C-alpha positions as CSV (number, residue, x, y, z in Angstrom):
1,X,-24.2,138.2,201.6
2,X,-21.7,139.9,199.3
3,X,-19.7,142.7,200.8
4,X,-18.0,145.4,198.8
5,X,-14.4,145.3,200.2
6,X,-11.6,142.8,200.3
7,X,-12.0,139.8,202.5
8,X,-10.1,140.4,205.8
9,X,-7.5,137.7,206.4
10,X,-8.3,137.5,210.1
11,X,-11.9,136.2,210.5
12,X,-12.1,136.4,214.3
13,X,-10.6,139.2,216.3
14,X,-10.4,138.8,220.1
15,X,-8.6,140.3,223.1
16,X,-8.4,139.0,226.7
17,X,-10.6,140.8,229.2
18,X,-10.8,140.9,233.0
19,X,-14.6,140.6,233.1
20,X,-16.6,141.3,236.2
21,X,-20.4,141.6,236.9
22,X,-21.7,145.1,237.4
23,X,-25.0,146.7,238.2
24,X,-26.8,149.8,239.2
25,X,-29.7,152.2,238.6
26,X,-30.1,154.1,235.3
27,X,-31.9,157.3,236.3
28,X,-35.0,158.7,234.7
29,X,-34.6,161.6,232.3
30,X,-31.3,160.6,230.9
31,X,-30.7,159.1,227.5
32,X,-29.9,155.4,227.5
33,X,-26.4,156.2,226.3
34,X,-25.7,158.8,229.0
35,X,-27.0,156.5,231.7
36,X,-25.1,153.4,230.6
37,X,-21.9,155.4,230.1
38,X,-22.1,156.6,233.7
39,X,-22.8,153.1,235.0
40,X,-19.7,151.8,233.3
41,X,-17.6,154.8,234.4
42,X,-18.6,154.3,238.0
43,X,-17.7,150.6,237.8
44,X,-14.3,151.5,236.3
45,X,-15.0,149.6,233.1
46,X,-14.3,150.6,229.5
47,X,-16.3,148.0,227.7
48,X,-18.6,145.0,228.1
49,X,-22.3,144.4,227.9
50,X,-25.4,145.5,229.7
51,X,-28.9,144.0,229.7
52,X,-31.8,146.5,229.5
53,X,-34.6,144.0,230.5
54,X,-37.6,145.8,232.0
55,X,-36.4,149.4,231.2
56,X,-39.2,151.8,230.3
57,X,-38.4,154.5,227.8
58,X,-40.2,157.6,226.5
59,X,-39.4,158.3,223.8
60,X,-38.0,155.1,222.4
61,X,-36.4,155.2,218.9
62,X,-35.2,152.2,216.9
63,X,-34.6,150.8,213.4
64,X,-35.1,147.4,211.8
65,X,-32.8,145.7,209.4
66,X,-33.4,146.6,205.8
67,X,-32.1,146.0,202.2
68,X,-29.4,148.4,201.1
69,X,-30.3,151.0,198.5
70,X,-26.9,152.7,198.1
71,X,-25.3,150.1,195.8
72,X,-22.4,149.7,198.3
73,X,-23.5,148.0,201.6
74,X,-24.9,144.5,201.6
75,X,-27.7,145.5,204.0
76,X,-28.8,148.7,205.8
77,X,-31.4,150.0,208.3
78,X,-35.0,151.0,208.0
79,X,-36.3,154.5,208.7
80,X,-36.5,155.4,212.4
81,X,-39.5,153.9,214.3
82,X,-41.0,156.4,216.8
83,X,-43.9,155.0,218.8
84,X,-45.9,157.4,220.9
85,X,-45.8,157.2,224.7
86,X,-43.8,155.0,227.1
87,X,-42.5,151.6,225.9
88,X,-41.1,148.9,228.2
89,X,-38.2,146.9,226.9
90,X,-38.8,143.2,227.4
91,X,-35.3,141.9,226.8
92,X,-32.3,143.6,225.3
93,X,-28.5,143.1,225.1
94,X,-26.2,146.0,224.4
95,X,-22.5,145.7,223.8
96,X,-20.7,148.7,225.3
97,X,-17.6,150.5,224.0
98,X,-16.4,153.7,222.3
99,X,-17.0,155.7,219.1
100,X,-15.3,158.9,218.1
101,X,-13.8,159.4,221.6
102,X,-17.1,159.0,223.5
103,X,-18.9,156.0,225.0
104,X,-21.2,154.2,222.7
105,X,-23.3,151.0,222.6
106,X,-24.9,148.6,220.1
107,X,-28.3,147.3,221.3
108,X,-30.7,144.7,220.0
109,X,-33.9,143.8,221.9
110,X,-37.6,143.3,222.0
111,X,-40.2,145.8,223.0
112,X,-43.8,146.8,222.2
113,X,-44.5,143.6,220.2
114,X,-41.5,144.1,217.9
115,X,-37.7,143.8,217.9
116,X,-35.1,146.1,216.7
117,X,-31.8,148.1,216.9
118,X,-32.1,150.7,219.6
119,X,-30.9,154.2,219.0
120,X,-29.4,155.0,222.4
121,X,-28.7,158.7,221.9
122,X,-32.4,159.3,221.0
123,X,-34.0,157.0,223.6
124,X,-34.8,158.4,227.1
125,X,-35.4,156.6,230.4
126,X,-39.0,157.2,231.6
127,X,-38.3,155.8,235.1
128,X,-35.4,154.7,237.2
129,X,-34.3,151.2,236.1
130,X,-32.1,148.8,237.8
131,X,-29.9,146.9,235.3
132,X,-27.0,144.4,235.3
133,X,-24.1,143.9,233.0
134,X,-20.6,142.6,232.6
135,X,-17.7,144.9,232.3
136,X,-13.9,145.0,231.7
137,X,-11.5,147.7,232.8
138,X,-8.8,146.6,230.3
139,X,-10.7,145.8,227.1
140,X,-13.5,147.4,225.1
141,X,-15.2,147.6,221.7
142,X,-14.1,150.5,219.5
143,X,-16.2,151.6,216.5
144,X,-13.7,151.4,213.6
145,X,-14.1,151.5,209.8
146,X,-14.2,148.0,208.3
147,X,-13.0,147.8,204.7
148,X,-14.6,144.5,204.0
149,X,-18.2,145.5,204.8
150,X,-17.9,149.4,204.4
151,X,-19.5,149.7,207.9
152,X,-18.1,151.2,211.0
153,X,-18.1,148.2,213.4
154,X,-17.4,147.5,217.0
155,X,-13.9,145.9,217.1
156,X,-12.2,144.5,220.3
157,X,-9.4,146.7,221.6
158,X,-7.0,146.7,224.6
159,X,-6.7,143.5,226.6
160,X,-4.8,142.4,229.7
161,X,-4.4,139.2,231.6
162,X,-8.0,138.4,232.2
163,X,-9.6,135.0,231.4
164,X,-12.6,136.3,229.5
165,X,-12.7,137.5,225.9
166,X,-14.1,140.3,223.8
167,X,-14.4,139.2,220.2
168,X,-15.8,140.0,216.8
169,X,-16.6,137.2,214.2
170,X,-16.5,138.3,210.6
171,X,-19.0,137.8,207.7
172,X,-19.5,134.3,206.4
173,X,-18.1,132.5,209.4
174,X,-20.5,129.9,211.0
175,X,-21.5,131.2,214.4
176,X,-21.4,128.0,216.3
177,X,-18.2,126.5,215.0
178,X,-16.4,129.9,215.0
179,X,-17.2,130.3,218.7
180,X,-15.9,126.9,219.4
181,X,-12.7,127.4,217.5
182,X,-12.1,130.7,219.2
183,X,-12.5,129.2,222.6
184,X,-10.2,126.3,221.7
185,X,-7.5,128.8,220.7
186,X,-7.8,130.5,224.1
187,X,-8.1,127.3,226.2
188,X,-11.7,127.9,227.2
189,X,-13.9,124.9,227.7
190,X,-16.9,126.3,229.6
191,X,-18.4,129.8,229.4
192,X,-21.4,132.0,229.2
193,X,-21.7,133.7,225.8
194,X,-23.2,137.2,225.3
195,X,-23.5,139.4,222.2
196,X,-25.4,140.9,219.3
197,X,-25.0,140.8,215.5
198,X,-26.6,139.4,212.3
199,X,-26.8,136.1,210.4
200,X,-27.4,135.7,206.7
201,X,-30.4,133.2,206.4
202,X,-30.9,131.4,209.7
203,X,-31.3,127.7,210.4
204,X,-32.6,126.4,213.8
205,X,-32.1,123.0,215.4
206,X,-35.8,122.3,215.3
207,X,-35.9,122.7,211.5
208,X,-37.4,126.2,211.4
209,X,-35.7,128.9,209.4
210,X,-35.6,132.6,208.7
211,X,-35.0,133.2,205.0
212,X,-33.7,136.7,205.0
213,X,-30.2,138.1,204.4
214,X,-30.6,141.1,206.7
215,X,-31.3,140.3,210.4
216,X,-30.7,141.7,213.8
217,X,-30.1,139.3,216.7
218,X,-29.1,138.9,220.3
219,X,-27.7,135.8,222.0
220,X,-30.2,134.6,224.6
221,X,-28.7,132.3,227.2
222,X,-25.9,130.9,225.0
223,X,-23.3,128.7,226.6
224,X,-20.1,126.7,226.0
225,X,-19.9,123.4,227.8
226,X,-16.9,121.1,227.4
227,X,-16.0,122.9,224.3
228,X,-19.4,122.6,222.6
229,X,-21.5,125.8,222.0
230,X,-25.2,125.9,222.3
231,X,-26.5,129.2,220.9
232,X,-30.1,130.3,221.4
233,X,-31.0,133.6,219.9
234,X,-33.8,136.1,219.4
235,X,-33.8,137.6,215.9
236,X,-35.9,140.0,213.7
237,X,-35.9,140.3,209.9
238,X,-36.7,143.1,207.4
239,X,-40.4,142.4,207.7
240,X,-40.4,142.7,211.5
241,X,-40.9,138.9,212.0
242,X,-39.4,137.7,215.3
243,X,-38.1,134.2,215.8
244,X,-36.5,132.4,218.7
245,X,-34.5,129.2,218.6
246,X,-31.1,127.5,218.9
247,X,-28.7,127.8,216.0
248,X,-27.9,124.7,213.9
249,X,-24.2,123.9,213.7
250,X,-22.5,124.7,210.5
251,X,-25.5,126.5,208.9
252,X,-25.5,130.0,210.1
253,X,-23.0,132.4,208.5
254,X,-22.5,135.8,210.1
255,X,-24.1,138.5,208.0
256,X,-22.2,141.8,208.8
257,X,-20.7,141.1,212.3
258,X,-21.1,139.2,215.5
259,X,-19.9,141.0,218.7
260,X,-19.2,138.4,221.3
261,X,-18.3,138.4,225.0
262,X,-17.0,135.1,226.4
263,X,-17.4,134.9,230.2
264,X,-15.3,132.0,231.2
265,X,-16.8,129.7,233.9
266,X,-14.2,126.9,234.0
267,X,-11.7,128.6,236.2
């Protein structure tokens, strides 16, 4: 994937985070964004991740990855998908942070036989939904302009004395080895790994592959054990094809970005 701007010198950006598990009920009638923002505010957290498994929405609005047509970006988004009636999210991961001074989130998940990038300001909860997440009071993702990709990307900000990490891995870096190198730098040997992002042409350990430059993915039970990362994902391509599998080491370059939360378990 060829991006329009100069290659950033720092390929992985990370800040320490005092991570803690959070949970609560997202009330019917609110947008996903409003409800998640309240959940994090009530927990005293500025950033983190939330899982929207089993949440029913009406309406639900989302986009798929798509080729760029503007001559600038390396990839883009499809037109908005707007299915009729209530839709239940099967599995979804959302990284949570801030954009233009207000709470914002970046969510990839599966629902209604497809997978996509949820539009949280346009998607409304159809019923009360209990969810869980992981939050940090001292670290968050901030949507900032990125010269390399010409996108506005969630970038880790803040940071305290916590043992977890909020991180962003840049384009072209291999997902598995970049995670391992990041954790070595921070002295982390064992962790749960959460996040969303994209990979340019995907290779799985079972030999299967997704030959597409524009994808949207979520980590699905990824872990670090004794310094070695195992990274299962769910992913969709520009045709709406969904695949699941574990990433091959050294063969999966980040497409645009990978937002990562490292929840340390070796302390």
